[in-house]
N, C-alpha and C positions, 0 to 999 in steps of 0.2 A: 524122411531120406532124400539127399541131394540129387536132383537131376542129372546131374553130371557123373558119368562112368568114369571114377578116378582108378580102376582097377586096367584100363587100356595099356597095351605094350607095345603096340605099334602106330606109325602116324596115321596110317589109313586102314580100313577094313576091307573095303573092296573097290575095284574099279569096272565098270562096263559101259558098254556104247549100245544106245537103243533107237528105235527107230518107230515111226507110227505103225499101229497094227492097222492092215487093211481090213481086216475080217475078225468075228470072234468078240469075245466079252473083254478081252485085253487092250488098254489103251496104248500099249507099245510092245513090240518084241524086243528082246533081249537079244543083240547082235553076238557079243563077245564079252567074257568078263575075265577079272584077274583079281586073286590067283583062281586058277580053275577049280580049285579044292571047294570054293565056295558054293554050296548048294542049298542054301534057303530060298524056295521057291516063294514063299509068301513075299520075302522083302522084295525078291526081284520083281514080283507082280507089282508090289507098290511103286517100284522106280519109276515104271512106265506111265501110272498114274501122275506122278508129279514132274515127270518129265515134259508132259502134254497136258496140263491142267485144263487149257481152253484155246479156242481157234485165237491165236495173235499174230500180229505181223513182225516179220524178221528184217525189219530195215538196218537194223545194226545187231552187233554181237551181244546177247544178252547172257548174262551170268546171276544167277541167282540163287539162293538159299532155300532150303524146306528143312523140315524137321519130322522126326518119326519117332514114336513112343514106343518102347518095347514093352514086354509084359512085367518088369520091373518097375516101370514107370518112370524109366531113364530115357534119355532122349540120344537119338543118334542125328547127327548133322549131314543132310545131302547137299551137294553142290553140282550144280546142272548148267551145262554151257552149251548153246546154241549158237551156230556158225550161219551167215547169211548166204553162204553157197551150198549148204547141204540141209537135208531135211533130218539127218542124225544128229543126236545129241551125246555129251561125254557126261557122265556121272561118276562124281567121287563120293563114297559113304565113310564117315569117321566118327569116333566118340570124342574127337577134341574141339572144342568150339572157337577154332582158329581161322575164324570167317577171312580175314584180310589176305591170310597166307595161302589157304586152299585155293581162293579166287586167282590169285597169282599163278599158283602152281599150275591150274588147270590151263591157264595162258601158253606158260612154258610146255606143257605136254603137247598141246595142240601143235605149237610150231615144231618141236622136236618129231612128233608123227608126220608132219606134211613134208617133213625132208628126209627121213629115214625110219623105216619100221623096225630095223633092227636095233639103232640107236633108242628109239622111243621103248622098246620092250625091255632094253637091258637099264634104261633109265627109271623106268617104271619098277623094275626088281629091285634096284639100288635103293629106292625111296621105301619100299615095302619091307626090305630085311634090315633096316636100321632102327634101333629104339627110340624111344621118345626122350629127348635132352631134357637133362634138369633145368627147373627153373631159372632163367638167366642165363643159359647158355645155348648154346647152338649147333647145328649139324648142318652139313653142306654137303650136298649129292652131285656127283660128275660123272658125265658120260661122254665116250667117243674122245678120249683124249683132251677133256676139259673144254670141247666145244660148247657143251651145255652144261650149266651148272644151276642148282638152286639150295639157296639156304634157309633152313626152316630154324626160327628163333622162338625158343620156348618162352613164353611170357611169365613174369612172376605172377603168384596167385593173387587172383582177383584183383588184378590191375585194371586202372579205370581206360575207358576208350578215348582216344583222343582226336582232334581233328587237325589234318586231313589224312591222318595214318589209318585212321579206322574208315571203312568204307560205309559200312551201315549209318554210323551216326553223321558222316559226312553228307550222305543223302539225305537223312532224316531232317536235319539242321536246314538244308538250302531247300527244301520243299515244303516246309513246316514253319509257321510263324512260332516265336515264342509262346504267345499267349495260346496258342492252340496247344502246343508242346505240354504246357500246364494244365490244360482242360485234360488231357489223358492222362497224364499223371493223377490228378485228382479221382478222375475214373477207375484207374488200375488201383488206386489205395482204398476204393469202394467196391473192389472187385464186380465191377460191371460186366455186362456183356458187351464187348467192343468190336465192331468192324472196321478194319480199314479197307479202303478200296482204291485202285487205279488200273489205269489200262496197259500199264507196263510192270511186268512181271518183277523186273530187279529193282525198280522203284518200290513195289509193294512188300517184297520181301524184307528189303532193308529197313525200312520204315517201322514194320512190326517188330523186328528183331533188335533195333536200337532203341525202341520205346521199352521192350522187355529188359534191356539191360540197364536202364535209368531208374530203377526200383531196387538197385543194389544197395544194401546187402541182402535184400530179400529176393526172392526169385518166383516167378508167376507159378502157381501150383495147378491150374487148370488147365482147360483145353487149351492147346497152343499149337496153332497151324498156321505160319506165315504165308504159304500159298495153298489155298484150298482147291482141290480137285472139283471138276463138276460132278462126279460121281459122288462126293462127299457132301454135296451142298446142303442136305437136311441138318448137318451140325449147326447152321445159321438157326434154328428152330430149337435147339437145346436150351432148357430152362436153367441150367448152371451157367455160371460164368465163363467167358472165354475170351482169348484174343486172336483173331482170325484175320488173314490177310485174304480178300475175295476179289477177284476180276471183276472190272464192271462189266463185262459182258454175262457174268454169273448173277451178279447181284441184280441186274435188270429183270433177269429170267426168274427171279424169287418175289413172292408176293409181299407186299408191305406187311400184312397180319402175320407172316411167318418170321419177319424180323422182329415185331413186337417192340418192345422197349429200349432195345439195344442202340447203343450211342455209335455213329457213322462218323469216321472221317475219311473226307475225300483227298489225297494226296496229290493229286493233280492240281485243282484249285485251292487247297488248304482251308477247306469249309468243315465245320464239326457241327454235328445235329445232336441233340441230347435232349430226353424229358426231365433230366435231374440237373440241379445246380449244386454238383459236387466243389465247385471252387470256392463258392460263397461259404462252404462248410468250412474249408481251410482255414487255419488261424489265420488273422490278417497279418500277424509278423512274419508268417512264413510265405505267405503269398507276395508280400511286398519284397522280400528277400529274394525269390525267386524273379520276379519282373525285374529288379534292378540288375541283377549279375546275368540274366539271358540276354538283355538287350546288346550288351558289348562282350561276349564272353573272351573274345580272340581265338586265338589257334591254341591247340594242345588240349588239355582235359579240361578245360573252362567248364563247358557244358555239362559233363558228368560230375564234376565236384561240385558243381552249383546244386544239383540234385541230391548228392550224398549228403552234401552238409544241411539241406533243408530235411533230410530225413534223419540225420544225427540230431537235430533239434528236437525232432518229433520223439524219437525213440532211441538217441544215444544214452539215454539215463536209465537201460533197461537193467544194468546191474543193481540198481536202488532195489530191484523186486526180488533179488535174489536170495533164497535162504540156504545157509550152509551147515551141513550135517554129514551124515554117512551118504546121504543123496542129496544133490543141488537140486533145487526145485525154485520154480518163479512163481510168485504172490502177485496176481494182477492187483489187489487193494493196495498193496504196499507199494507198486510201481507209481499206481495212480497219484497215492498220496504226496509221494515225493515230487510231482509235476505240478506246474503252476496251475492257476485256477483256469488260465486263458486257455490253455492246452488239453485240460481234462476232458472237455464234451468229445473232442475230434479222438483222442486217445481210446476213450472208452467204446467206441467203435472197432479201433483199429484191434482191440483185444480179441474181437470176435472173427477176425480174418484170418483165413488159413495161410496167406502168404507171412504174416506175424507168425503165426503159431509153429510154422516151419523154421522160421528164423531163430525163434527161441531154443526150439529142440536143438539145431545145430549148434548152436553158442553152447548149451548146456554140455553137449558131449565134448567140445572142444576147449571149454574153461578149465578144466582140469591140468590137461596138458600143456597148457600155456600157449597162445598162438597170436599173432599180429597181423592185421591187414591193413586197408586202406580205411576200413570204418572205424576200425579201433585207434588208429592214428588220428583221423579227425575229432575222434571223442576227446582225446587229451588235448589237441589244440583248440578245439572249441572251449574246453575247460579254463585254457590258459587265456583264449580272448577276454571270455567273460570276467575272469579275474581282473584282467589288464583294466576291461571296460570299467568296472565297479571302482578299481582303484583311481583311475582317471576321471570318474564322475565325482568321487570324494573328494579329489585333490581340486578339482574346478569348484564344487563347493566351498572347500576351504580358503582357495584363492579368492573367490569372490566375495565370501565372508569375512575374511580375516580384515580387509582394510576398513570396511564399516565396523567392525568389532574392536581391532585396535583404535579407531578414530573415536568411538563410543567409550571405552575404557580411559583414553587420554583426555577426553573432555570429561569424563565424571571427575579423573583424578583432579584437573585443573579447578574444577566446580568445588571440589571438595576442599581443595587448598584455598582459595577464594573465600568460602563459605568459613572456614576455620579462620582465617586471618581477620575477615569482618566479625565473626563472633568474639574473638579474643580480644581485637580492638575495641569493640563495643561495649565489652564486659569489664575492661580494665577503665573505661571512660566513665561508665554508670558508678563502679565501684568508688572511683576516685572522688566524683562530685557529691556522692553521698556521705562519704566519708568528712570531705571540707564540710558539708551542711551540717554535719553532727558536731563538728567541732570548734564551729564559729559560735562564740559567745556575745558577740558585738551586739549592743541593743540600740535601736533608733538609727543604726547607720547601714548602709548598703554597700555592701563588699562584693566583688568580683572575683569567681573562680573559675578560670577556664571559659569566661566569656558567658556564665551565669550568674544574673544578679540574685542574691539573697536577702530576704527583708529582714526586717528587725527580729522576728520570731525565728528566723532561719528555717521555716517551715519546707517541706517537700511542695511541689508545685500544686499537686493535686489537694492538699490541705489548703493552702492559700487561696485556691480557685473555688472550691467549695465554701470557704470562710468567707471571702468576698462576696459571694452570692447571698449569703446569709446577713452579712453588715448592710446589704443593700435593701433587705426586706425589713431589718430592726431600724433603718434610718427611715423608710417609708412610715413605721408604725410610731416613730417618735423616739425611740431609744437610742442611745449612742453607743457606738463601739469604733475602736480603732480602726480607720481605713488605711488601705494599701492601695498603691496606685501601680501594679507589676504588670507588663505586657505578656500575653500568654506566648507569643513569640521568644521573648527573651528565656521562657522557661523550656522551650523545645528541644529536648535532647536530640531527637533523631535528626530536626534540622541541622542543630550544630555537626552531626557525624556527616551529615550529606555534604555541608560546606567544608570540612575537612577531608574529603574523598574517601570516606568509610564505605558509604553506600551511594547506588547510583541515584542521583537526584531527579526525581520526576518532573513533569510538567507542573506547575503551581498556577491556579487561577487566583489572581490577587485579589480577585473580588470576595472571595470566601476567607473568611479567618482561619488562620492556622491554629488547630487545637494542640494544647499540651499533650505530651504523651500520659498516658491512663498508668494504672498501676499493672495491666497486663502487658501493655509495653515494655514496662521495665523488667517484667518478670520475663517476658520472652526472650529478652536480651541478655538475660543472664538466669540460667535456671536453677543457679545456686541460691538467690533470693526467693522469699517466701513472701506469703500476704503478712504474715505477722511482723514483719520486717517493716513493713510500712502502716502498721495500726499504731496511730497517736496514742490509743488507749493500753497498748500491752505495755507492761513494766519493763519488759526488756528494751524496748526503746530508749535511749539516753538522749532524748533531745535535750538541748540546752534549757534550763529553767529561765523563766523571765520574771523580774521584780513586779510586785503589784502595781497596779496603777494608782490605788490608794494610798498603800504604805508598803515600803519594802521591806518593813521590820516585822510584820505581823505574820503568823505561821499558825498549822496546825499540825498534829500530831499524825504519823503515817497509819498509825492503827486505827483512826477515826475515817479511813478511805470510805467513800460512799459510792457506789455504782449509780449510773443514770442510764435512762433509756436509749438504746441506739439498736438497729435492727441486726447487727452483727451479734449483739447480747440480749438475753432475756429481760423482757422490761421490769422494771423493780422500783416500786415505791416504797420510800424509807418510812419505817415505823415508829412509833412513838418511843419505844424502848432503846432505840438506838442511842448511843453515846455521842450526840453530836451536841454542840452548843446552840441553845435556842436563840434566835434573834428576834427583837421586838420590832424592827423597821425591815423593809425589803430593799435597802440599799444596799450595794454590792460592798461599799466601803465598811458600813457596819459589821456585815458577816466576815471581809475580811481581818478586821481588827481583832477578831474573836478567835482565829485560826491560824495555825503555825504558816509561815510565809513559804517554808520549803516543801509543800505538797504539792506533788506533780498534778494529781487530779484537780485540784483548784486552778492551777495555775492553766491548765488544758481548757477548764470551764470559762476563765476568764479569755482566752484565747479563741474559742468557739462563739464569744459574744453570748453566752447563754448563762452568766453568773447570777443575773437578777433573777432569771426563771428559776433557777435552781433554788435560790434563797426563799423565794416565794412557796416551792413545793415543800422545803425543809419545815417551814413555819405552818405548814399544813393549809394553805390557801388551795382552793379547787381551781381556780381561774386567774389569769391575769388580765389587767384592764390596759386597753392601748392608750393613747394620747386623746382619742374620741370619746373614748368610755365602751367600745367595744369588747364583748368578753372572749377570751380565747380559752377554750377548755384543754385539759390536758391531752387528749387523744388528738386533736388538731397541731397542738404545740407539738406533741411528740413527732407527726408526719414532717413538720418542717424543719426537723433536724437533719443533721447529715447524715448519709447512709455511702455504704461501700458498695461499688459497681462489683 
């Protein structure tokens, strides 16, 4: 149920004048009342208690507010004015929470009454007779031919208080520091027992009323007494939550144990005492937001809107918890699941608060009819700001990453083009050199093809290099074989590519011999080539045949090709039943004279410098003797033959 009586039809309910009571239990005596028909003695009795709640100095005019709660739990707002030159007080009671306007109206009434009692009666009657203007409109009261006038402006529903127009908020902000205002705000969100104290009644009531307005759209649902009369001081010991303004003279008369764990704000010096750390429980992002915007809110509704936006961040997503059906209900778990992890611990406590439950009940009643207030507007604005922040964040990330990404992509493209160019160039060069090597048939001469010297056998470099190694071994053992003096640097294809600018040339240590490219190097340059393409024993390799050293006319039939031991192939020892001519001597010339000259295998044996050893194996010799008579068995001989890496 709303605390504001929205069924009111008049600007005020009753006006009366009171004075302090000299005897009896009543705090004050009612001197006059308007309208005369008002006969609620209980309310009139309460007027006296709030008009003189305690002893106070009248060094200046004091106008303050108080609140009366009726049997329907709805509020009546009372406005009391004390003059420095009189003990009498003027009271106006209304259902409208228009604090600023009624405080000003009391000042006008006092001026009119001071000048003319007839004008005062007429002016008061005119005000009582007019109805309440529609929101956003106004009504003007005239008296004595426009000598006195006053305009009542009906504010829009749920408008936000502003500075300096709102008297209560202006006083609260001037006397209480922003950090202390946050402390009070957190205490109210935890429904604590809260006491405001001051020696000035107008400061006391203004601060309490302003603090109650700053939890909008929620409304304080517990004991709410902006100015506590001394006869009601037992309320301070109440175990339930409350928001009470207690004059210092009254608070000093109350024992500390009666106050208990209530938090206390001294409005005169701005100190705040609490046994709780409610501010720490508030989500950090909300706390930082409040601190940032309360330090320099400026004029207008900046202070009130700052607290409103903090509440929007907390419970602005309440619609996520609604379940629509025949009856609209609110699901607590659904609401929590829609909130961020940082907010859930605090929101879990808010769900149990009476101020939140009343807020949800009011929204559920109004949501069918459709409504709009400052809270709903701020929800929409907050959603837009969040969307813009997310878009801006993504845009910033994109702006920061795009240059690096574009640079990486461009670098990859350029690297890809360079690699592709080098690969194609190297591939063409290797294919061209191998093709030229295969097509050369000149014997005994050295020809140059693109800067590469090719020997009389036109062998690839790896064949020549390994054969040269075996020739050296054979020479040391007394056997003779053709010798070739090729420099390894002459056969270095990679070195030539570097010289031609196809590859970056690394720093070279001249003291270290430069090795010729291996089979793997050539394969890496062109993946279209395979190991078989470099295998001299492969029948598909058409290296040019070389004439025999002994006789160029002797030949062996191709059907009599016999394999020999090599790590690439299974070791094979010829048997007696092979159709191979038997030789009586071990000389290579004798064996060569009995076989066809165009057999590639025999030519390869001669090129490898192992024709003599092969002849011995064919004739069944188990071992071969060196020049000094040392025996070499077949296994040792096999290990000395060429292997492929």
